[in-house]
N, C-alpha and C positions, 0 to 999 in steps of 0.2 A: 281481184283481192280487195279492190276497195270495197266492194257489193258485199263479200262476204265477211269482211268487218263491220258492216252496218247493223246486221242483225244479232251479231257476237253483243255489241255496246248494247244495243236496245234489249238484248236478254239479260245483261248483268244490270242495267238500268232498271227493269221489270223484278229482277230478287231482290234489289236492296228498297223497291217501293215496296215489295212483300213483306220483308223482314220489318220493315218501319211500321207498316200495318199490322203486322202480328204482335210488335210490344205495345202498340194503343191495345190493341185486344185485350192481352194479357193484364195489363195495368185494369183495364175494367173490369174484368174478371176477378182480380184479387180486390177492387173496390166491392163489387159486388156480393163477391162470396165470402168477405172477412168474418161474418158471424157463424158460418156453418162448421169449421173446425172445432169450435170451443162447445159445440153439442155434439157428444159421445152418442152413439146408436141405442135403443132403448134397452135393447137385450144387455148390451155391456154396464149401464146405468144399473140395472135391476141385479145384476152380477155381482158389483161393487157393494150394493144394498145390501145383499142376502148375505155376501160374506162378514160384512160391519155389524150388520144384527145378529146373525149366528156367533159370532165370535164375541160379542158383547154380553147375550144371552147367556153364552157358556161359560166366562168372566165373572157375572154377577152371580151365577147359578152355584159356581165352583166355592165363591166366598160364603155364599148364604150356608150351603151344604154343610162346609167346614166348621161353621159357627154353632149350627145346632149340632155337628157332632161332636163339639167341644162340650156344649151344654148336655147332652144325652151323656157322655163318658163321666163327665162331673158327677152328675147325678147318680150313675149307678157305682162309681167309685166310691162316693161318700154317703151316698142313701139321704143326701142333701134335704130332700122335703121331710124327711120323717124324723128329723132332728130337732131337738130344742135348740134355741139360739146361743147357748153356751157353746154346745156341741159342735154347733157351725164355725163359730168364731174359733176355736180349738184347732180347726185346720187351716187355719193361716198361722203360719210357724215362723220364727224369726223375724227379720225385717219386714216381711208381706203384714204380720200381726201390726208392726206401729204404723205402717201407711194406712191399713183401714182403720186402726184406732183414733188417727185423727177425722178421718171422714166421719165417722160416728160422732165426734167432737162438734163437729161443723153442723152435722143436724141438731144438736142439742142445742147450738148456741141461741140466743133471743133473737138475733139478725144476722145477716152475712158480713155486715161491718164487724161488728163484736166478734164475730167468729174468725176473721183475720186476725184480728189484732190480739184475741189471745194465741192465736198459734203463733205469731209473730213476736210474742213478747211470753213464750212459755215458762213457766217457773213451775210447774205442776205435774211434771212428766220425770225429770232428773233431778235428784238432790242436789241442792248446792249450786245450780246450776240454771242460767237465764239462757234461754235457746230460740233464735227465729228459725222455726220448725220448716216454714214453707220455701225457707232459701237452701239450710243445709240438706232437708231431704227432696226437695224439687216436690212440694206438693201440690204443684197445678192439678194435676188429674182430679186429686181428691176435692180441690175447691171448684173446679168446671161440675163433678158428679153432683156432691153437693148443691148447686144452683140448678143443675137440669132436673136434680129428684123432687125440687120443691116448687121450683119454676111452673114444672109440667104438669102437676097436680098428681105424681107418682105416688105420692106419700096416701093417696086414699085406694089405690087400687095394689100395689105390690111391696114387698119388704126389701128395706133399703140395702139390705144383704144381696138379694136377686137385683135388682137394678145395677148396682156395682159391679157385678160378676158379667151382667148382661152385657154390660158397655165394653167389658175387657173384651168378652168372646166374639161382639160385632167387630170391635177392632181388628181380631184375629182374622174375621172372615174378610175384611179392606185388605189385611196383609196379603191373602192368598191372591185375592183379585189384582193387586198391584204387581205383585209377582208373576200372574198371569197376562197381564197388558204389556209388562215390559218384555217378556219374552215373546210376545204375538208383533211387538214393534220391532227387536231386533230379526226376527224371521221371517216377518211377513205372513206367516200363516197360524190360524189361533190352535191348530193341533200341537203347535210347541207349548203353549199357554197350557191344554189340558195334561201335557205331559209332565211340566212342571209343577203341577199341583200334586199331580202322582205322586212322582217324588219327594215332594214336600210333606207329605202325609205318610207315607211309606218310611221316610227318615225322620221322623216326629219326634224321637227321642233326642236326636243331635238338632232340631231345627226351632225347639224351641221349649222352656221350661215353665210353661204356664199350665200343666197339669196339675204341680204340686204347689206352686209361688204364683198364685194368679194377680196380687196387687203388686209386684215388681215393675219396677222403673221400665224396664226395656221390655215389657208386654203392652205397656202403653205408648211408649216411643218407636218402636220398632217398624210397626204398621204406618207410620207417617215417613219413616225412610223409606221404607219400600214406596209408598207415593212418590219421593222426591225423588227417587231414582228412576221411575216409570216415567215421570214428566220430563226429566232430564233427559231420559233417552228419546222421547220422542222431540224434543226441543233442540236437539242438535242434529236429528236426522236432515239432510240437504234439501228434499223434496216436500217439505212440509208449508202449506199454505200460510197466507197472513194470519188467519183466524186463531187456526191450528195452533200457531207458534206464539201468539196473543195468550192463549190459554194453557199451553204448557208453561209458559213464562210465570201466571199468573199462580197455577198451581203448585209450581216450583218453589217460589217465595214463600205460599202460606205454609208449604209442607216442613220446606226448609225451618223456617223461624220456630214451628210449632214442636219441630223434633228437639230442638236446640231448648228448648222450655220444657219440655217433658223429661229429658234425663241431665244429669250432671255431667255424664260422659260423651255426649252425643259430636262436642267441636272434636274430640279426637278421631271419630268415624269420619266428620266433615273433612279433617287434614289429610285422612288418606285418599279421601276421594280429590281433593284439591291437587294432592300431586299427582294423580294418576290424569287429572285435566291437564296440568302442566305439562305430562310427558306427552299427552296425544297432542297438544297444541305443537311443542317442539319438534315433534316428528311431520308434522304439517298433515295429521291426522283429521283433525278436524277444523272446521271454523274459528278462526282465531278471534273475531269480534263478539262470537257466541259465547265462547269459552270466558272471556273477559267481561261479558253481560253476568255469567255464573259467580264470578268474582266478588261483583258489586252485592249481590245477593246475599253471600256470606259476610260482607263488612256491613249491609244492612243488618245482618239478623244478629251479628254478634251486638251491635251497636245498641238496638231496641232490646235485646237480651240484657245486656249490661243493665240499663237503666230500668227494665220492669224485675229485675232480681237483686232487688236491692242493692245496686250498686256491686255485682259481682265481681272482685279483682281476677277470678279465676279465668274470664273471659280474655282478659285483656292481657294477660300474661301467656294467654294460650299458643300453641305452635300456630293454629289457623290463623290468626290474625297478621304474625308475624310475616307468613307465607305469602297472604292475600297481597298485602302491603308491600313487600318485597314483588310479587310478581306485578301488579300495578304501576311500580316505581320503574322497573326493568322494563314495561311497554312503554312509558314515555320517553327512555333512552334511547330506545331502538332508531337504528338508521334503516332509511326506505335501500334497502339493497337487492337488485334483482336477485329474483330465487332460483336455485342449480347453480350458481356462479361458485368459485373457488371463496369467496369475501365472504358471502352467504353464509357458506358453511362454519368460517371460522369465526363468524358473529353468532352463530347458534351456541357453539361452545363458549364464547365468552358470556353469552346472556344464560346460559346455564349455572355458570362458576359464579355470576354476578347476584340471581337469584339465591342460590345456595347462603352465598358470605352474607347477602343483605338480611335472609330470613335467621339465621343464627345471630348476626349483628343486632338486628331490631328487639329478637326474642332477650338477649343481655340485657339490653337498654331499657326497656316495659319493667323486667324484672328489677332493675335498680332502682324505677323510678315510682314505679307504681306498689303500694303496700299489698303483702300478699303472703300468704303461708307456704312455707316448702313443705310438697307433701312427697318425700322422696320412696315414700314407701307404695305411694301409688301406681308407679310404673309396675311393680311386681304383681300388685293387685289386678290391675288391665292385664295384663300376661294371662294371670289364670283367667279371668272374667271372661275374656275374649278367646280362652281356649287355644293362646298360642304357643303354649308347651305341651300340647296332645296331638297324638296322631287321630284321634277322632272325637263325645260327649259335647263340636263347635257350632253352637245355635245361631252364630254371628254370621256365619260365611257359608254353611250348609246350604239355607236357601237359595242362595247366588249362585253356587256350583250346581245346583238341581237346575237353576236357569239357564245357565250356560251351557250344559250338555243338551237341553231341549234343544237349545238353538244350534245346537253343532250338530245334531241328529236331523232336524227341519227345515235348516235354512237352504236353499237351493245353491245359492252363490259358494258356499263350502262345498257343496257336493262338484260342482262345475269345477271349482278352483282344484280339488282332489284327483278330478280325473284328466284335466289338464296335464297337472304333474306327474299322472300317471302314462300320459299322451295314449289316451283310450281312443280308437279310431274306428271301432268295428260299430258301436251305437252312436249317434249322435250325442254328445257330452251334456248339452243343455236338456234334451228329451229325457233321458236318462236320471237327468239329476232333478226333474221335475216329477219321476214317477217314484223315485225312493224317498224324496221327501216327504212324501205322503204314505208310502207303503211300510216304511220302517218305524216311524213313529207308530204307526196303526197296529204293526203286528207288536211292537214293544207294548202299548197301551193294552192290547188283549191279553197279553202274557202276563201284567201287571196285575189286569183286573182277575185273572185266573188265579193268582198265586197268591193275592193280598187280600181279596176283597173280603171273602171267606173269613181272614184274621180279625179284619175290623169289624165284621158282624158279630164275631165271637165275644170281643171285647165290649159292644154294646149288648148283650146278651148276658154277660157274667153280672151276677148282683154282689157286688164288694161292700164290707162293711168298714168303716173307719170305727176303732174300738179302743178308747183311751180311757178308762175309767179313772186311774189314777190321776191323770192331770184335771177331769171333770171335778173329781171330790178336791184337790187341791185348791181350785180355782173357790168352788162352794164353800170351802172353808175361811181361806182368806176375807171373802164377802160378810163372812157371815161372824166369824170371829176375831179378826186383828181391827185395831183400832183404824178410823179412816187416815189419822195424820201418821200411819206406819210408814217405814220406808225399807224395802226389801233388797236384797242383795242375792245376787247367785249369777249362773252363767248368761250371757246377754240375749240368749235365744228364749229361755223362759223370761226373762224379764220383759221381753216383747209382749209376751201373750197375756203375762200379767197385767200388762198397761193398757191391753186389749180387752179383756175379760173382767177385771175388776176394777178400773182406774186408779188403783194405788201406785204412789210414787216408787219407782225405781233409783238404783243407784248408777247402773250403766245401761246402754241399747246397742243393738246388735248394727253401729253405723263404722263407717271407715274413713270418713272424710274428715274428722275431726281429731287433732292429736289429743286433746283430753281426753274424750269418752275412749279413745284407744287406749290411752294410760290407763283410766279406769279400769277397762275391760282386763287387761294385762294382771292389773293389782288384784281384782277381784276373784280371776282364776286362780289365784296360789291357795284357795281354798283344797284345791286338789294337788297341791304340792308337798314335800316334807319341810314343813315349817312351823315352828312352835305356835302353841294356843296363844300365847302372848304377841307375836308378830302379826298373825291372822286378826286378833281383837283390835290391834293397833290401825291395822288398815281399814276394817270394816268402820269405826267408828269415826275415822278421820273423812267419811262421806255419810255421818251421821243415820247408819242403818240401824233399825232396829229387830229385824229378823234375818236370818239367813238360812237356804235353801239350798242344801245338798242334793245332787241327782246321783241316782245310782248308775245309771245308764254313762256318767262320764266316770265317776269314780272306781267302777268294777270294769271300763272298759277291756276288750278283749280285741285287739287289732292283728288283722293278718300281717301287715308290716309294722316290722318293730322301727319305733323311733317317731312314729306318726300320730299317735295317739295324745291327747292333750295334756296328759301328766307325763308323759315322756320329754313332750317339747318343755313343759315345764322344768323338769326336772335339768334337762340341757341348759336350760337358762340360767337356774341357778347353781349349777354345776354339780347335782347330785347325780351323775350318772354311770352307771356301769355299763362299760362300752365290750368292745369286741376285747380277744386277746390282744396283748400288746400297749393298750391303750393305758392310760394314768386311772386309776381308779378313785372317786370322790364321794365319800359317804356323808351322808346327814345323820346325826345326832338323835333326829327326831323322827317319827314315822310318818306316812300320810296321813294329814290332818282329816279328810274327808272320811277316813278309817278309824281313825284314832277317838274322833268325837263323840262316834256312834257308843264307844265301850262305855262313857259315863263315869269316870274317874278324873281326878285332881293329876293338872290342873285345870282341864276342859272344863268340868261341870263349873268353875269358878267363873268362866267366861260365859257359858252358853248353856242355855235349859232347853232340852228339847220338850215342844209343844205339842207335834203333830209329826204321823209318819204314816206311810203307806208303801205299798211295796214298790214305788218309785223314787219317793221324795222323802226327806228329812227336815222337817223345819225347826229352828231353832231361835228361842230368844235370846238377844244379845243382852247380857245381862248390864245394870250400871253398877260399876264397881270405882274405888277409887285407887287401891292399891292391886299391884300385879304379884302373883304368887308363883315362884320358879319351880 
């Protein structure tokens, strides 16, 4: 037995010795082979490079093609290059005309500094009123465009209007590229980006208003918002390397601030974005540290925007600032509790309640101590502006619906989740998901190409013509016959065109963020109501108006929906309404002013003298009288 035990012990010792030798050899192999795992095979690197290269090329090409498409469509629609300057300017309607008129003023200024001063102390646009046009109308795009136009020497090779609309169309190309990249980042395949672009263009009526209102603020601002969302999507990805994370952070910071400077309503959109990030953080769906870095970007952008927007108090009382400050304070008050425990769940509920309470409280305190103008009408305006009360006509949300739909079709992860939920066992779920995530978008893309590409080509082939000779004649008459110091009164939309095409002073503008201008608009619109000649005369002379312009399109408007016409709204406001059966009827003893003034009988001729008319417009000189006649 002793002899048998010897070899056994000896064998065990040899095994131990062998294992120790293996450990040492493994350590040596790990040390010697450390750099090798970092180097992927050449074919893998080539595949990654090819994927990124093709995706980037497709993204840039999509943006460039969309910008060229918009330019070609605009040329075909208005026959723009064959028009005189006055006819081109008339294509800018309403508030679009006002924005472009200030761009023209900047180009006429002897220096950039002088131009900025005249805009910030503007007393040549609205009668009896000095406005800071840069602050009130967010004219930073026009300031930048005028600087670029002169600094690049473009004044020698291109007309100002082409340079201006070219920048806007270029930004729309960036908009499309940013949507492409965001969808690509979410799904992991550039096919999703192609599908997003296709759906964006097909639903162009619901995704943009650039076709008929080029200078609008959202056409300048929303491309930067799309870039901010793309950078935010990349920044929140968990597998991002350090350099990519820094790039996304810088891009997100720059685009957030630029977006806030370009559009006065930008902080409302960022407020909704901040709420979304808060919910993702609350449910532990995103890294908390990264989310709070985004909050810091909001704070920095608001602070810098407040300083550079002439101490804009609207940013201090914005819900975005109150929410972000509340979130940061709640973060400081959080206790380190182990995740998944009952106490942690209770703390999340408390944190949610704390953030909501702090946000409301801080907003109330800020409004108490920060001087600001209450804009109660803004909520209703934003509801219409963002399309929140409609079922379709949503240009702010539709692009991202297209993007999410493309992500849902092209994401392998979502297909795998669906197959696991269906408990599919006949085919491997991952393999089937990879196949479908490529096959389905390809099939959809080909069907969209077959159905909608001919329509887009037809749009580009049709030569349309913008024909408005009556407005051209009116502007020509004003420039030739009206005194330089004359003040014109009429609908705000027409006043914007007069300001752009003639430079004459007006009584009102199509602006909605100034209480005084809103009141002016309401009062001037009384020319289409059932008021006496004396009432209208008093209103017009109170604003130092010299000429009144009556538009037949408003006076004789025939709307399909009763009560929605301008004159219907005025009758409702004045109590001069003939309503449905059972309602009380209130009649005015005066006829509708815009009709009665055309007949040229007393007392209207005592106050107003017709000096020009055509098929669409009637211009009256406001007489200088001392006594009123009934």
